[in-house]
C-alpha positions in Angstrom: 228.9 1.7 152.6 229.9 -0.5 155.3 226.8 0.1 157.9 223.2 -1.7 156.7 220.8 0.8 155.4 218.5 0.9 157.6 221.7 1.8 160.1 222.5 4.2 157.7 219.2 5.9 157.6 218.8 5.8 161.1 222.1 7.4 161.8 221.2 10.5 159.0 217.8 10.8 161.0 219.8 11.5 164.0 222.0 13.8 162.1 219.2 15.5 160.5 217.9 16.5 164.5 221.5 17.2 165.9 222.0 19.1 162.6 219.0 21.5 163.5 218.6 23.5 161.0 218.8 22.9 156.9 220.0 25.8 154.8 218.5 25.6 151.8 220.9 26.3 148.8 220.2 28.3 145.5 222.8 29.6 143.3 223.3 30.1 139.8 226.5 28.3 139.5 228.4 25.3 140.9 230.9 27.2 141.9 229.1 30.3 143.7 226.8 27.1 145.6 230.4 25.8 146.8 231.3 29.0 147.8 228.4 29.8 149.4 228.2 26.2 151.3 231.6 26.8 152.7 230.9 30.2 154.4 227.6 29.2 155.9 229.3 26.3 157.2 232.2 28.3 158.5 229.4 30.3 160.2 228.5 27.4 162.1 225.4 26.2 160.3 226.9 22.4 158.6 223.4 21.2 157.3 223.4 22.2 153.4 220.1 21.4 151.6 221.5 21.8 147.5 218.7 22.8 145.6 218.4 21.5 141.9 217.4 25.2 141.3 221.4 25.2 141.5 223.0 23.7 138.0 224.9 21.0 138.4 223.2 19.9 142.0 225.1 16.3 142.4 228.4 17.6 141.3 227.8 20.6 144.5 226.6 17.7 146.7 229.9 15.4 145.7 232.5 17.9 146.3 230.9 18.9 149.5 231.0 15.8 150.8 234.3 14.8 149.5 235.9 18.3 151.4 233.6 18.0 154.9 232.5 14.0 155.0 230.7 13.9 158.4 231.9 17.3 159.8 228.9 18.3 157.3 225.3 16.6 156.3 225.0 17.2 152.8 221.3 16.3 151.1 219.8 17.4 148.1 216.7 20.1 147.4 213.4 20.5 145.2 213.8 17.1 143.7 210.8 16.6 141.3 211.7 13.5 139.8 213.4 10.1 140.3 215.9 10.5 137.9 217.0 13.6 140.0 216.7 11.5 143.3 218.8 8.7 141.8 221.8 11.4 140.8 221.3 13.1 144.0 221.7 9.6 145.4 224.5 8.3 143.9 226.8 11.6 144.4 225.8 10.9 147.9 223.4 13.0 149.5 222.2 11.8 152.7 218.7 13.0 152.1 216.7 14.1 149.5 213.6 17.0 149.9 210.8 17.5 147.6 208.8 20.6 147.8 205.0 17.8 147.8 204.3 14.7 147.8 203.5 12.6 144.5 203.4 8.8 145.3 205.4 7.8 142.4 208.3 10.0 143.2 208.2 9.9 146.9 208.4 5.3 146.5 211.8 6.6 144.2 213.1 8.7 146.8 212.5 5.9 149.0 214.0 3.3 146.4 217.2 5.3 146.8 218.0 4.1 150.9 218.3 7.5 151.5 216.7 9.6 154.3 213.6 11.2 152.4 211.3 14.2 153.2 208.4 15.4 151.4 206.3 18.5 151.4 202.6 18.8 153.0 201.0 21.9 154.4 197.3 20.5 154.9 196.3 17.5 157.4 195.2 15.5 154.4 198.8 16.0 153.0 200.5 15.0 155.4 198.6 11.7 156.1 199.6 11.1 152.8 203.5 11.7 153.3 203.3 9.7 156.4 201.4 6.6 154.8 203.7 6.6 151.9 206.5 6.3 154.6 208.7 9.5 154.6 211.0 9.8 157.6 210.3 13.8 158.0 207.1 15.5 156.5 208.4 19.2 155.6 205.7 21.5 156.1 205.9 23.8 153.4 205.3 26.9 153.0 205.6 27.2 156.8 205.3 31.0 156.8 201.7 30.9 156.1 200.8 29.5 159.3 204.1 30.5 161.6 204.6 28.6 164.7 201.4 28.5 166.2 200.3 26.4 162.7 203.3 24.0 163.2 201.5 23.5 166.9 198.1 23.1 165.9 199.8 20.0 163.6 200.9 18.6 166.6 197.6 17.4 167.5 196.3 15.2 165.6 200.3 14.2 164.6 201.7 14.3 168.0 205.1 12.0 166.7 205.1 12.6 163.3 208.5 14.1 162.3 207.6 17.8 161.0 210.0 20.1 159.7 208.7 23.4 159.0 210.6 25.0 155.6 209.8 29.0 155.3 209.6 31.6 157.2 212.5 30.7 159.6 214.1 33.5 161.3 217.1 33.4 164.0 214.6 35.2 165.9 211.5 33.0 166.1 213.9 29.6 165.7 212.7 29.0 169.6 209.4 29.2 168.7 209.8 26.4 165.8 211.1 24.4 168.4 208.6 24.7 171.0 206.0 24.1 168.5 207.5 20.7 168.0 209.9 20.8 164.9 212.6 18.3 164.6 214.5 20.8 162.4 214.2 23.5 160.2 214.9 24.3 156.8 216.1 27.9 156.1 215.8 29.8 153.4 216.4 33.7 152.1 217.3 34.5 155.8 220.2 31.8 155.8 221.5 31.3 152.2 220.3 34.6 150.9 220.0 35.0 147.1 221.0 38.5 146.8 224.3 37.9 148.8 225.0 34.9 146.9 224.7 36.9 143.4 227.1 39.6 144.8 229.6 37.1 146.3 229.4 38.3 149.3 230.3 35.6 151.6 231.4 37.8 154.4 227.5 38.4 155.1 226.6 34.8 155.0 228.9 33.6 157.0 227.8 36.2 159.5 223.9 35.1 158.8 225.0 31.1 159.7 226.7 32.5 162.5 223.4 34.3 163.7 221.1 31.3 162.7 224.0 28.7 165.6 223.9 31.8 167.8 219.9 31.4 168.1 220.1 27.1 167.7 222.8 26.9 170.9 220.3 29.3 172.8 217.8 27.1 172.1 219.2 23.6 173.1 221.0 25.3 176.2 
């Protein structure tokens, strides 16, 4: 890695903001994960969060980076142990995402030198994540409060980098960004589990295209 660690993290944070949408990918096998990611990237969404719900997630991350390099923004999700954080970072993950914020795990994630996103829902949890020094606070499950809840969090946390995950769809994407999201995580409405199970890559590509079109409209 030629950049300093600080420069690398700054670049990865900028890439997260530029990418805008991270597809939360859960697949039953490494092969289906790769096929699903390829379909999503073809559709126009280039941010892929390979979750540890996927078997051999680090191998999937490594292969996607080998195939796409900087054309895609690849990281690991559902990180729940320090060992997972280290393995994903060794595979080249640009970011690590955990569904919650545990101090020990968060510190281990930060020690890898990658961009760290940990989950929170309440103001207290947001404060905990920020106090630990995470780069992005993942508001999860954001579907519980919707964009209005994200906007309410902006009151006490006007400068916090918040990324809602859960309940994000093409037809409400603009609402999330208007409420102050720096990026969003999209699961079932993008990386649809039934489509992955059926190897319906055309459907995944179409879903991705709808998200990409909505994101372009937000930024127009």
